[in-house]
C-alpha positions in Angstrom: 103.5 118.8 33.9 100.5 120.6 34.8 99.3 124.3 34.2 100.8 126.9 36.6 99.3 130.3 37.4 102.3 132.6 38.2 103.7 135.9 37.3 107.0 134.1 36.8 107.8 132.0 33.7 110.4 130.1 35.8 107.8 127.9 37.7 106.7 124.4 36.8 104.4 121.9 38.7 103.5 118.3 38.4 101.6 115.7 40.4 98.5 115.6 42.6 98.9 117.3 44.9 101.3 119.3 43.0 105.0 119.5 43.5 106.2 122.9 42.6 109.6 124.1 41.2 110.6 127.7 41.2 113.9 129.0 39.8 115.6 132.2 40.8 114.0 132.4 44.4 115.5 134.4 47.3 117.8 132.9 49.8 115.6 131.4 52.5 115.8 133.5 55.7 116.3 130.2 57.8 119.5 129.1 55.7 122.5 129.6 58.0 126.0 128.5 57.4 125.6 125.8 60.0 122.3 124.4 58.3 122.1 120.8 57.4 122.9 120.2 53.6 121.3 117.2 51.9 123.1 115.9 48.9 120.8 114.2 46.4 122.3 113.2 43.0 125.2 115.8 43.4 122.8 118.7 44.2 123.0 120.3 47.8 119.6 121.0 49.4 118.3 123.0 52.5 115.1 121.7 53.8 112.5 123.8 55.6 109.2 123.3 57.0 106.9 126.0 58.1 109.7 128.6 57.5 112.2 126.8 59.7 115.0 124.5 59.2 113.2 121.0 59.1 114.0 118.5 61.7 114.7 115.0 60.2 113.9 113.4 63.6 110.3 114.5 63.5 107.4 113.0 61.5 106.5 115.1 58.2 103.1 116.7 58.8 103.4 119.6 56.3 104.9 120.5 52.9 108.7 120.5 52.8 110.4 123.5 50.9 113.9 122.4 49.5 116.2 125.1 48.3 119.4 124.4 46.6 122.7 125.4 48.4 125.8 126.5 46.7 124.5 126.8 43.2 124.6 130.0 41.0 120.8 130.5 41.3 118.5 129.3 44.1 116.0 126.7 43.0 113.1 125.9 45.2 111.0 122.6 45.2 108.0 122.5 47.5 107.1 118.8 48.2 103.7 118.2 49.9 103.7 115.9 53.0 101.8 113.2 50.8 105.0 112.4 48.9 107.3 110.2 50.9 110.3 109.9 50.8 110.3 113.6 49.6 113.8 113.1 48.2 112.4 111.4 45.3 111.1 114.6 43.8 114.7 116.0 44.2 116.2 113.2 42.5 113.8 113.7 39.6 114.9 117.3 38.9 118.7 117.0 39.9 120.2 116.4 36.5 118.3 119.4 35.1 119.5 121.6 38.0 123.1 120.6 37.4 122.8 121.4 33.8 121.1 124.7 34.3 123.1 126.1 37.2 126.9 126.1 38.3 127.9 124.7 41.6 130.6 127.0 42.8 130.3 126.2 46.5 128.8 122.8 47.3 126.6 122.9 50.4 127.6 126.6 51.3 
């Protein structure tokens, strides 16, 4: 973990460059019912890049913002492009997210 400057106590960061986790974020504007849902260790994620749904067929050139789908609270993880595969960071936090939130509607 590393120090975080935030008005919210629900933010954590680790790594260099920093991977940032935020709990209790708003639903992403680009998240639609037809959005791709990536399931990593039983947690569904929506992936965005530059405010739009990420395109898995294109090279990753900027940070990816992952937001949980179908959980009782939205949790966001921002993974810099330097980390590949980006899903490794999601695997690291999946157990904690499963413990801290409910999953009433997987990938919805």
